[in-house]
Structure formats: C-alpha cells, structure tokens
C-alpha positions in Angstrom: 2.3 -19.9 7.0 1.8 -22.0 3.8 0.1 -25.4 4.2 3.3 -27.0 2.8 5.5 -25.4 5.5 8.1 -28.1 6.4 7.6 -27.4 10.1 4.3 -29.2 9.9 5.8 -32.4 8.6 9.0 -31.9 10.7 11.5 -34.7 11.3 11.5 -36.5 14.6 14.5 -35.5 16.7 13.9 -37.6 19.8 11.9 -40.7 20.6 11.1 -41.8 24.2 13.1 -44.9 25.1 11.0 -47.9 26.1 12.0 -47.8 29.7 10.9 -44.2 30.0 7.5 -44.9 28.3 6.9 -47.9 30.6 8.2 -46.4 33.8 7.1 -42.8 33.7 4.4 -41.4 35.9 2.1 -40.6 33.0 1.9 -44.3 32.2 1.3 -45.1 35.8 -1.5 -42.5 35.9 -3.0 -43.9 32.7 -3.0 -47.4 34.2 -4.6 -46.2 37.4 -7.3 -44.5 35.3 -8.0 -47.6 33.3 -8.4 -49.7 36.5 -10.6 -47.1 38.2 -12.9 -46.4 35.3 -12.8 -49.7 33.4 -11.1 -48.1 30.4 -8.5 -49.2 27.9 -6.5 -46.0 27.3 -3.2 -46.9 25.6 -1.5 -43.8 24.3 -1.3 -40.1 24.8 -3.9 -39.2 22.2 -6.6 -41.4 23.9 -5.6 -40.2 27.4 -5.8 -36.5 26.3 -9.2 -37.1 24.6 -10.6 -38.8 27.8 -9.3 -35.9 29.9 -11.3 -33.5 27.8 -14.5 -35.5 27.5 -14.7 -36.5 31.1 -13.1 -33.5 32.9 -14.5 -34.2 36.3 -13.2 -37.8 36.2 -9.8 -36.7 35.0 -9.2 -33.9 37.6 -10.6 -36.2 40.3 -8.2 -39.0 39.3 -5.3 -36.5 39.3 -6.2 -35.3 42.8 -6.0 -38.9 44.0 -2.9 -39.8 42.0 -1.0 -36.7 43.3 -2.1 -37.3 46.9 -3.5 -33.8 47.5 -3.7 -33.1 51.2 -7.0 -31.6 52.3 -8.7 -31.1 55.6 -12.0 -31.7 53.9 -12.7 -33.6 50.6 -14.7 -32.1 47.8 -18.5 -32.6 47.8 -18.5 -32.1 44.0 -15.6 -32.1 41.6 -17.2 -29.8 39.0 -20.3 -27.6 39.1 -21.6 -25.4 36.2 -19.3 -27.3 34.0 -20.4 -25.5 30.8 -19.9 -22.0 32.2 -16.8 -20.3 30.7 -16.1 -18.5 32.9 -18.0 -19.5 35.9 -17.3 -23.3 36.3 -16.6 -24.2 40.0 -14.0 -26.8 40.9 -13.7 -29.1 43.9 -16.6 -27.5 45.8 -16.5 -28.0 49.5 -12.8 -29.0 49.6 -10.6 -27.2 52.1 -6.8 -27.3 51.8 -3.7 -25.3 52.2 -1.1 -24.7 49.4 1.9 -24.4 51.7 1.0 -27.7 53.5 1.0 -29.5 50.2 4.4 -28.1 49.3 5.8 -28.9 52.7 4.6 -32.5 53.0 8.3 -33.5 53.2 10.0 -32.2 56.3 13.2 -34.3 56.3 16.9 -33.8 55.6 16.5 -34.2 51.8 17.7 -31.0 50.0 14.8 -28.8 49.1 16.7 -25.8 47.7 20.2 -25.1 46.3 21.0 -21.4 45.9 23.7 -20.8 43.3 25.0 -17.3 42.7 27.4 -15.7 40.2 30.3 -16.5 42.5 29.8 -20.2 41.7 29.2 -21.3 45.3 26.2 -23.5 46.1 24.3 -23.3 49.4 21.9 -26.2 50.3 18.8 -26.0 52.4 16.8 -29.1 53.6 13.1 -29.6 53.7 13.3 -29.6 57.5 15.0 -26.2 57.4 12.4 -24.8 55.0 9.5 -26.0 57.1 11.0 -24.5 60.3 11.8 -21.2 58.6 8.4 -20.8 56.9 6.6 -21.8 60.2 8.6 -19.2 62.2 7.8 -16.5 59.7 4.1 -17.5 59.6 4.1 -16.9 63.4 5.7 -13.5 63.0 3.3 -12.5 60.2 0.4 -13.6 62.3 1.8 -11.3 65.1 1.6 -8.4 62.6 -2.0 -9.1 62.1 -1.7 -10.7 58.7 -4.2 -13.4 57.8 -6.6 -14.7 55.2 -6.9 -12.4 52.2 -4.3 -9.9 53.2 -1.6 -9.2 50.6 2.2 -9.6 51.1 4.3 -8.0 48.4 8.0 -8.7 47.9 10.8 -7.0 46.0 13.3 -9.9 46.0 15.9 -11.7 44.0 15.5 -15.4 43.3 16.8 -16.5 46.8 15.7 -18.9 49.4 14.1 -16.1 51.5 11.6 -15.5 48.7 10.5 -19.1 48.9 10.2 -18.9 52.7 8.2 -15.7 52.4 5.7 -17.2 49.9 5.2 -20.4 52.0 4.6 -18.4 55.2 2.1 -16.2 53.4 0.2 -19.1 51.9 0.4 -20.9 55.3 -1.9 -18.2 56.7 -4.1 -17.9 53.7 -2.7 -14.5 52.7 -1.9 -13.6 49.1 1.6 -13.4 47.7 2.9 -11.1 45.0 6.5 -10.5 44.0 8.6 -8.6 41.5 12.3 -8.6 40.6 14.5 -6.0 42.3 15.6 -4.6 38.9 12.2 -3.0 38.4 12.0 0.7 38.7 10.2 2.3 41.7 7.4 3.5 39.4 6.8 0.1 37.9 6.7 -1.5 41.3 4.2 1.0 42.6 2.1 0.5 39.5 1.8 -3.1 40.6 1.8 -3.1 44.4 -0.1 0.2 44.7 -3.2 -1.5 43.2 -3.2 -4.4 45.7 -2.4 -2.4 48.9 -0.2 -4.9 50.7 -0.2 -5.2 54.5 3.5 -6.1 54.4 6.3 -5.2 52.0 9.2 -7.6 52.0 12.4 -6.3 50.3 16.0 -7.3 49.9 18.5 -4.5 50.4 20.2 -5.3 47.1 21.3 -7.9 44.6 24.3 -8.8 42.5 24.6 -8.6 38.7 27.7 -9.1 36.6 29.8 -9.2 39.7 28.5 -5.9 41.1 26.6 -5.3 44.3 23.5 -3.2 43.5 22.0 -1.3 46.5 18.2 -0.8 46.2 17.4 0.7 49.6 16.5 4.1 48.1 14.1 2.4 45.7 12.5 0.4 48.5 12.0 3.6 50.5 10.4 5.3 47.5 8.0 2.3 47.1 7.2 2.3 50.7 6.3 5.9 50.8 3.8 5.3 47.9 2.0 2.5 49.6 -0.8 3.1 52.1 0.2 4.4 55.5 0.7 1.7 58.0 2.2 -0.8 55.6 4.8 -2.9 57.4 8.2 -3.4 55.8 10.7 -6.2 56.4 14.2 -5.9 55.1 16.3 -8.9 54.0 20.0 -8.1 54.5 21.0 -10.0 51.4 23.9 -7.8 50.3 24.5 -6.3 53.8 24.2 -2.7 52.4 22.7 -1.4 55.6 19.3 -0.9 57.2 16.3 1.2 56.4 14.7 3.3 59.1 11.6 1.7 60.8 11.9 -1.6 58.8 11.6 -4.9 60.5 14.7 -7.1 60.4 14.1 -10.3 58.4 16.4 -12.4 60.6 14.4 -11.4 63.7 11.2 -12.5 62.0 12.5 -16.0 61.2 14.3 -16.6 64.4 11.4 -17.8 66.5 11.3 -21.4 67.8 7.7 -21.5 68.9 5.4 -24.2 67.4 4.1 -22.9 64.0 0.4 -22.0 63.6 -1.9 -24.5 62.0 -2.1 -24.4 58.2 -5.2 -22.3 57.3 -7.7 -24.7 55.6 -9.3 -22.8 52.8 -11.6 -23.3 49.8 -10.1 -24.6 46.6 -10.4 -21.2 44.9 -9.1 -19.2 47.8 -6.6 -16.6 46.3 -3.0 -17.6 46.5 -1.1 -15.3 44.1 -1.6 -12.0 42.4 0.5 -11.9 39.2 0.8 -9.0 36.8 0.5 -8.6 33.1 3.4 -6.9 31.4 1.7 -3.5 31.4 2.9 -2.3 28.1 -0.5 -1.0 27.1 -1.4 0.6 30.5 -1.2 -0.2 34.2 -0.5 -3.9 34.6 -3.6 -6.2 35.1 -3.6 -7.8 38.6 -4.5 -11.5 37.9 -5.7 -13.4 40.9 -4.9 -17.2 41.0 -6.4 -19.7 43.4 -4.5 -22.1 45.6 -6.2 -25.4 44.5 -6.1 -24.8 40.8 -2.5 -23.7 40.8 -1.5 -26.7 43.0 -3.3 -29.3 40.9 -2.2 -27.8 37.5 1.4 -27.7 38.5 1.4 -31.2 39.9 0.0 -32.4 36.6 2.6 -30.6 34.6 5.5 -31.6 36.9 4.7 -35.2 37.6 2.9 -36.3 34.4 4.3 -34.1 31.7 7.9 -33.7 33.1 8.0 -36.9 35.1 9.5 -35.0 38.1 10.3 -37.2 41.1 11.9 -36.9 44.5 15.4 -37.6 43.1 15.2 -34.9 40.5 17.2 -31.7 40.6 15.1 -29.0 38.9 16.3 -25.7 37.6 14.5 -22.9 35.8 16.2 -19.6 34.9 13.8 -17.0 36.1 13.3 -14.0 38.4 10.6 -13.6 41.0 8.8 -11.3 38.6 8.0 -14.1 36.1 5.4 -16.8 36.5 8.1 -19.5 36.0 9.3 -18.7 39.5 5.8 -19.7 40.8 5.9 -22.8 38.6 9.3 -23.8 39.8 8.6 -23.4 43.5 5.6 -25.8 43.1 8.2 -28.5 42.5 8.4 -28.8 46.3 5.1 -30.6 46.2 6.9 -33.5 44.3 9.7 -33.5 46.8 12.3 -32.5 44.3 15.4 -30.4 44.8 15.0 -26.9 43.3 18.0 -24.8 42.1 17.6 -21.1 42.6 20.0 -18.9 40.5 20.3 -15.1 40.8 22.5 -13.0 38.6 23.6 -12.7 35.0 23.3 -16.0 33.2 26.4 -15.2 31.1 28.7 -14.3 34.0 31.5 -15.0 34.4 31.4 -16.9 31.1 28.6 -17.6 28.6 28.3 -21.3 29.6 27.9 -20.4 33.3 24.4 -22.1 33.7 25.4 -25.3 31.9 28.5 -25.5 34.1 26.3 -25.0 37.2 23.9 -27.7 35.9 26.8 -30.1 35.5 28.2 -29.4 38.9 24.9 -29.8 40.7 23.5 -32.8 38.8 20.6 -30.9 37.3 18.1 -33.3 35.6 15.5 -30.8 34.4 16.9 -27.5 33.0 14.5 -24.7 32.1 15.2 -21.5 30.2 13.9 -19.3 27.4 14.1 -19.5 23.7 16.0 -16.3 23.5 18.7 -17.7 25.9 19.2 -20.8 23.7 19.4 -18.6 20.6 22.0 -16.4 22.3 24.0 -19.4 23.5 24.3 -20.6 19.9 25.3 -17.1 18.7 27.9 -17.0 21.4 29.4 -20.3 20.2 28.6 -22.2 23.4 29.3 -25.9 22.9 29.0 -28.2 26.0 28.9 -31.5 24.2 32.3 -33.0 24.7 33.4 -30.5 27.4 30.7 -31.1 30.1 29.3 -34.4 31.0 25.7 -33.2 31.9 25.1 -36.9 32.6 22.1 -36.3 34.8 20.4 -33.9 32.4 17.3 -35.7 30.8 14.9 -32.8 30.0 15.4 -29.3 28.7 12.4 -26.9 28.8 12.1 -23.7 26.8 9.4 -21.0 27.0 8.8 -17.3 26.8 8.7 -17.2 23.0 8.6 -19.7 20.1 11.7 -21.9 20.0 13.1 -21.8 16.4 13.7 -25.2 14.7 17.4 -24.3 14.5 17.5 -24.1 18.3 16.2 -27.6 18.5 19.1 -28.7 16.3 21.5 -26.7 18.4 20.5 -28.2 21.8 20.5 -31.8 20.5 23.8 -31.3 18.6 25.9 -29.0 20.7 24.5 -29.1 24.3 23.3 -32.5 25.2 22.7 -35.1 22.4 19.9 -37.4 23.3 18.1 -35.1 25.7 14.4 -34.5 25.6 13.8 -30.9 24.5 10.3 -29.5 25.2 9.1 -26.1 24.1 6.2 -25.3 26.4 3.7 -22.5 26.3 1.1 -20.9 28.6 1.3 -17.7 30.5 0.8 -15.5 33.5 -2.9 -15.5 32.7 -3.2 -19.2 33.7 0.1 -19.5 35.8 0.6 -22.8 33.8 0.7 -24.2 30.3 -1.6 -24.9 27.4 1.1 -26.8 25.4 3.6 -29.1 27.0 5.9 -32.1 26.5 5.2 -35.7 27.1 7.4 -38.7 27.9 5.1 -40.8 25.6 5.5 -38.8 22.4 8.3 -38.0 20.0 9.9 -34.5 19.7 9.5 -33.0 16.3 11.8 -30.2 15.1 10.2 -26.8 15.7 7.1 -28.1 17.4 5.6 -28.2 20.9 4.8 -31.9 21.5 1.2 -31.8 22.7 -1.8 -30.0 24.3 -1.8 -30.4 28.1 -4.0 -33.0 29.7 -7.3 -31.6 30.7 -6.8 -28.5 28.4 -9.3 -28.4 25.6 -6.9 -26.4 23.3 -8.0 -25.8 19.7 -7.2 -23.4 16.9 -9.9 -21.3 15.4 -10.1 -19.3 12.2 -11.5 -15.8 12.1 -15.1 -17.3 11.9 -14.6 -19.5 15.0 -14.1 -22.8 13.0 -11.6 -25.4 14.2 -8.7 -25.6 11.7 -5.6 -27.8 11.3 -2.3 -27.2 9.6 -2.9 -23.5 9.1 -2.4 -20.7 11.6 -5.2 -19.3 13.7 -6.2 -18.2 17.2 -5.2 -20.5 20.0 -8.3 -21.1 22.2 -9.4 -23.3 25.0 -13.0 -24.4 24.7 -13.7 -25.9 28.1 -13.0 -24.8 31.7 -9.9 -25.8 33.6 -9.0 -25.4 37.3 -6.2 -22.8 36.9 -8.3 -20.2 35.2 -7.9 -16.9 37.2 -10.2 -16.4 40.1 -10.5 -13.0 38.6 -8.8 -9.6 38.4 -8.1 -7.6 41.5 -10.5 -4.6 41.8 -12.8 -6.0 39.1 -15.9 -6.8 41.3 -18.3 -7.4 38.4 -15.7 -9.4 36.3 -16.1 -7.1 33.3 -12.4 -6.6 32.7 -11.7 -10.3 33.1 -14.4 -11.3 30.6 -13.1 -8.6 28.2 -9.6 -9.9 28.4 -10.3 -13.5 27.3 -13.9 -14.1 26.3 -15.0 -11.3 23.9 -13.5 -12.7 20.7 -15.4 -16.0 20.8 -18.3 -16.3 23.3 -17.8 -18.8 26.0 -14.3 -19.7 24.8 -10.9 -18.6 26.2 -8.9 -16.8 23.5 -5.3 -16.8 24.6 -3.8 -14.4 22.0 -1.3 -16.8 20.4 -1.2 -17.2 16.6 -0.8 -20.9 16.3 -0.8 -24.0 14.1 -2.3 -27.3 15.4 -1.1 -30.2 13.3 -2.9 -33.4 12.5 -0.6 -35.2 14.8 -1.5 -33.0 17.7 1.7 -30.9 17.7 1.7 -27.1 17.9 3.7 -24.4 16.2 3.3 -20.9 17.7 3.9 -18.1 15.3 3.8 -15.2 17.8 1.3 -13.1 19.5 -2.0 -12.5 17.7 -2.0 -8.8 18.6 1.4 -8.5 16.8 0.4 -10.5 13.7 1.3 -8.8 10.5 -1.5 -8.3 7.9 0.0 -7.0 4.6 -2.6 -7.2 1.9 -5.0 -8.9 4.3 -2.7 -12.0 4.7 -2.0 -12.8 8.3 1.7 -13.6 9.1 3.1 -14.5 12.4 6.2 -12.6 13.4 8.0 -15.8 14.5 7.9 -17.0 10.9 10.1 -14.0 10.0 12.4 -14.3 13.0 13.0 -17.9 12.3 14.4 -17.2 8.9 16.2 -13.9 9.6 18.0 -15.0 12.7 19.5 -18.0 10.9 21.8 -15.5 9.1 25.2 -15.2 10.9 25.2 -11.4 10.6 22.0 -11.1 12.5 22.1 -11.0 16.3 18.4 -10.2 16.9 15.4 -8.7 15.1 11.9 -7.3 15.7 9.2 -7.0 13.1 6.1 -4.8 13.1 3.4 -3.7 10.7 3.3 0.0 9.7 0.1 1.5 8.3 0.9 2.8 4.9 -1.2 3.8 1.9 -4.4 2.3 3.2 -2.6 -1.0 3.9 0.0 -2.4 6.2 3.6 -2.8 5.3 6.1 -5.1 7.0 9.0 -3.3 8.7 12.0 -5.4 10.0 14.5 -4.0 12.5 17.8 -5.9 12.8 20.6 -5.8 15.4 23.8 -6.9 13.7 26.8 -8.7 15.2 30.4 -7.6 15.5 29.8 -3.9 14.7 28.6 -4.7 11.2 26.7 -2.1 9.1 23.5 -2.9 7.2 24.1 -2.5 3.5 22.2 -3.2 0.3 23.9 -6.6 -0.1 22.7 -7.8 3.4 19.3 -6.4 2.8 19.0 -8.4 -0.4 20.3 -11.5 1.4 17.5 -11.1 4.1 14.9 -10.6 1.4 16.0 -13.6 -0.5 16.1 -15.8 2.6 12.5 -14.9 3.4 11.3 -15.2 -0.2 12.9 -18.7 -0.6 12.2 -20.2 2.8 8.8 -18.5 3.7 7.0 -16.7 0.9 7.1 -13.4 -1.0 4.5 -12.1 1.5 7.0 -12.4 4.3 9.5 -10.1 2.6 9.6 -6.7 4.5 9.0 -3.5 2.7 11.7 -1.8 4.9 14.7 -3.2 6.7 16.3 -0.9 9.3 19.3 -1.3 11.5 19.1 -0.6 15.3 21.4 -1.4 18.2 18.9 -2.8 20.7 15.4 -4.4 20.9 13.0 -3.3 23.7 12.0 -6.1 26.1 9.6 -6.6 28.9 11.0 -7.4 32.3 10.4 -11.1 31.7 12.7 -10.9 28.7 10.1 -11.0 25.9 10.4 -8.7 22.9 7.8 -5.9 23.1 6.6 -5.8 19.5 3.6 -3.6 20.6 5.9 -0.9 22.1 7.9 -0.9 18.8 4.7 -0.7 16.7 3.3 2.2 18.8 6.6 4.1 18.5 6.8 3.6 14.8 3.2 4.8 14.4 4.0 7.9 16.5 1.8 6.8 19.4 3.0 7.2 23.0 3.9 3.9 24.7 1.5 3.7 27.7 3.8 2.3 30.3 7.5 2.3 29.6 8.2 1.3 33.2 7.1 -2.2 32.1 10.1 -2.4 29.8 13.6 -3.5 30.9 15.3 -1.1 28.5 12.8 1.7 27.5 15.7 3.8 26.2 15.8 1.4 23.2 12.6 2.9 21.9 14.4 6.1 20.9 16.0 4.3 18.0 12.5 3.5 16.5 11.1 7.0 16.8 10.7 9.1 13.6 13.0 7.1 11.4 13.6 8.8 8.1 13.6 5.3 6.4 9.9 5.0 7.3 8.7 8.3 5.9 8.4 7.0 2.3 
C-alpha cells in the first residue's frame, strides 16, 4: 500500500448519534471507571490507552461491571504480567461458564431457530436451563466430568447450545464441527482429543434437501477410541444408529440438576481447531474465564448488546463465531440460530428473516456481503429492518465498496463494523465502538485491553504503512495452550517466534494515525514481487469492483529468481476471459493501486477453494501452482476446485 492510499484518509460514513454516545454501555463503563479510580477519561482513545497501561485495573473493572458470577473471588487479578506467554489472570477465582450464561432462567426468549422453511421456533431461558440441567445429569451418569471431552457433529440448532452448556456445567470440554465436514476431516480433529462422548445429528437440510449423515457418523465413531459413547439427535428423523444413545432420552429427566462445577479461571472450556490446510489441524484450548470476560467486553461494550436485543450471526458450529454468538446469553439477549443455505429460497432470505424476527444485530462475512451486491440484493425500500442498528462483518477484509453497498442498499444509517480476530483467541483484536465514527474501508478501533500494534520487519512500530499485526501485552483470552503440547513448544512457535515476547497474529495490516485499521490479508499469503510486500486484499478490492468479475484469488509464483503475481478470476454469466478484459483488469490495478499490483498472469477458473469457515485458501492455491501437494484437502469445503490450478499451461512461461 502506498502512504497516499485513499483508504487511510477515508470519508466518514456513519457518526454515532448523541443519544447512543451518552446512553451506551461503553460510556457507562467509562464513567464507572472514572468514579472508581479517580480518572477523567472522556473518549475512546483515552479509555483504550488506560486499558492498556493499567491492564489489571481494566479487567478487574470489567469483571465488576459485567457482574461475573463466581463462587470465589480472585486473590490477584494479574500475576507475571510481563510474561508473554505465561501471564496468569484472576488467580484463585472459581467460576462456571454455563452458570454465567444461564443467569437468566425466566420466560424471556433465549433462542430462536430459523430454518430454510421460514418457520421460527422459540425457546425460553427457563427451557434452556431445564434442558441443559437434565443433560448435565445424564452426562454425569455416563461418567463425564472435569476435563473430559465432548465432541459434536451438529448443525446450528438449539440442541448444540444445550450440549455445550451441559458440558461446561460439569467442567468438561466442548468441541464441535459442522455436519458438512467429511469423515476424515472430523477424525483429524476429534481423533486428537479422544472424546468420551460423541454427540451427532442424524442429518441436516441444505437447499431444501434432507442430507443423511448417519453413515458418516458411524465411520467417525469407529475411528474414535473404543468405549466412546455416542448420542444421536433425531434432527431429520432419518433413523437410528445401532448402539447410540437417544438424545431425547438424555434430556427428558426431571431430577434437580447437579451443582455447577466451580473451576479455576483458566480451566479448559473449548477446543477449537485451526483450518488444517498445512497439516493436521491444531487443537487450540481456550479457558472458561478468559472466553467469558472477553466476550462480555465485546458484546456489552463494543456492540452495546442488552437484554432486549435480538442477535444473529450467520455461522456454523465449526466456526468460532458460533462460540462468540452463544456467549450472548450472558447478556440476556435473544439469539437467532440459522441452519441451511443463506441464499435459499431467495438471495435475500437472511435479510427477510432479520426483518421478520426484529433482529437488531446482524453478523455475517465480507464474502456474503460482496455476493449479495453481485446478486443485486436491495432491501432498502422493500424491507423495513427497523430494529436493525448494527451490522458486523468478519472472516476476511471488508472492501470499501461493501461499506457503500450496505449503507446505500441494505440499511441506510446502520452502524457497519468490520471486526477481526480469530480462532486463535476466540475473540477479536479489532472491533467497532459506539463512540467512534465509521470510516469507509476501515475497522473502527483496537479492542479495549488489547495492546494491538503494527510492526515493520525489524520490529518497529509503524503507522499508515502495512506491516505485521501484533499484540504486545497479555490478555485473558490467549489460549491455555495446544492439546497434546505438554511443553508448549508448538504454541510458542505458532505465535511468539517472529518477535520475542510479542503475539504475531499473521495479518498484514495498516494502523492509521486515527487508530483505525485496514487489513490487507494474511501475512503468509503476502505477495513479494521485486521485494515489495503487497497484501492480497489490495488486489481483490480493485479487481472485484469490475462487473465481469465474480470472485478472484491471487498468489505469488516463484519465477526467474523472483516472485511474480498470478491472478485467477471467476467470471460472471458464462463470460470468457479475453485480452480486452485482461487489459481492463491491469489498468484498474495500475490506476487505483500501483504498477506493482499488476499481475504478471491472469487466468480464468470456475471456482475458488475455500476452508470450511468460508475463507479463500490462498495457501492451497499457491502450493498447487508451485507443484506441491496440499497437506490436508479435507480442510477444504471444495477440494476439487484445486484441479483447475494444477499444471496450467499459462504458468509455464
């Protein structure tokens, strides 16, 4: 990126109205901090700086503000505060994650399930507490307790939430994946953690079709250790599996639930998995307290989520945004669970659902918003969406044009926040704020308590030019560690080798003087022609503005002792790539980015490989182009797409 890139001095698209600034929970928190500590914090910048400079006071104040329920308070908020990794948070505290999510047990709606058929089913907090408590009793009867693993192959349905809560109730560890994973990909994940119980749905629906996964479940079960229990959810009523427990029997008990297991702050809660495109997925262990506190911060302060909010995030149970969404129960909000194809039966299906259900917070991915614009979806004027106040986007950088699209064609006046973090921290480094403006193409701010910076190759802090996104000080939602990594060597190698004692996240990022962020793509996919580092998002941003281009993926190919840029494009409406379109692409990049951004080769393909969380797998494309085997194609949603990138004649000269 050039220092004069217009994204840095981007126009303001949204300003927080005065009543939001004055009445939001972030302002209430800042006022509480001022009273408690005798400070005079007055804006987001001063609040963020204090949260970094006095981390113990910040996280302790958040604990109090959020009303964390604990059987025992912490003896110390932060010990070994300079150790990265190694800092210890809320030492001596004992709490339970499920208890904090189930603090409300009334008739208020906790969950709304909405399927492709358009019907909505509602479940109260009282129902959720009873179901989770009954299942906790049943799991205890199976011998499941603290530290045991419960793994699930489930769609995004209420039963998944019940299963997670019952698992956390007992201090066991929850791990889940989406039912569209292949058996080998599931075994690559669950086989490493050796669950004591496998929970599985019998099927799911997609594009109006019922998909039976019982054979897949049986294959996975055979690959797990002998004696692993299996419980089957009859979600699609496809039939039973021999020797599997019946879910309905497990949740039918009416005995008093067991007491919530009161556990240390860093007791394992979740095992999440990396995408696994470079080998077997890493098993990332997240602690209960850090996950709870971080999500409460992001929900209540950054998103201003309250009890009367209806919160939706389009996700599967195999993406960390499911875990993020479910934590909304701790704020007493109503959560919307959707399972199916988001474009079925029509492209605007999710917006129609949001309008019908009164969704106030709508979360999705950058690719979804880009696809909606390409499909010509326009809800402004056709849907009221009168309750919608906040749209969240993550998964990949949100193009400036998508900001324009949402505020012009979906919901004028809405706050649009591009947010960024990852499975690695089960939370966010960059977020929105109700106290700050939204600038076109930028993430609003660094999260409170997150000492995010951008380093150049020599480890120097830089502004307004791209570099490595890092976090220079500890935070509570750092992983407890990796599973089966007793000495912590793999964990340290993953995040702390590039800069000693500093978390390197792997995002190629610009931090502006105003505190906004522009993410240019993954660092490991950065292009380096002639030694100049270019983020792939810079190229996608320009190329996908062209009406002929549906999608693109860009990689570097080693050539003549250098690296040349190769751009693959998927065209719309059965178009064919010709010299005229190639020149239009080159001219667009040359005029709007720089001559360095112009690809040496432009090649047409019909599909782009994606991970199962929907992200473009640039590394898999690069390895295929370079003639290297892709280590784990099971991690891809559509591995067959790689065939189009293999041994292309256009790339031989």
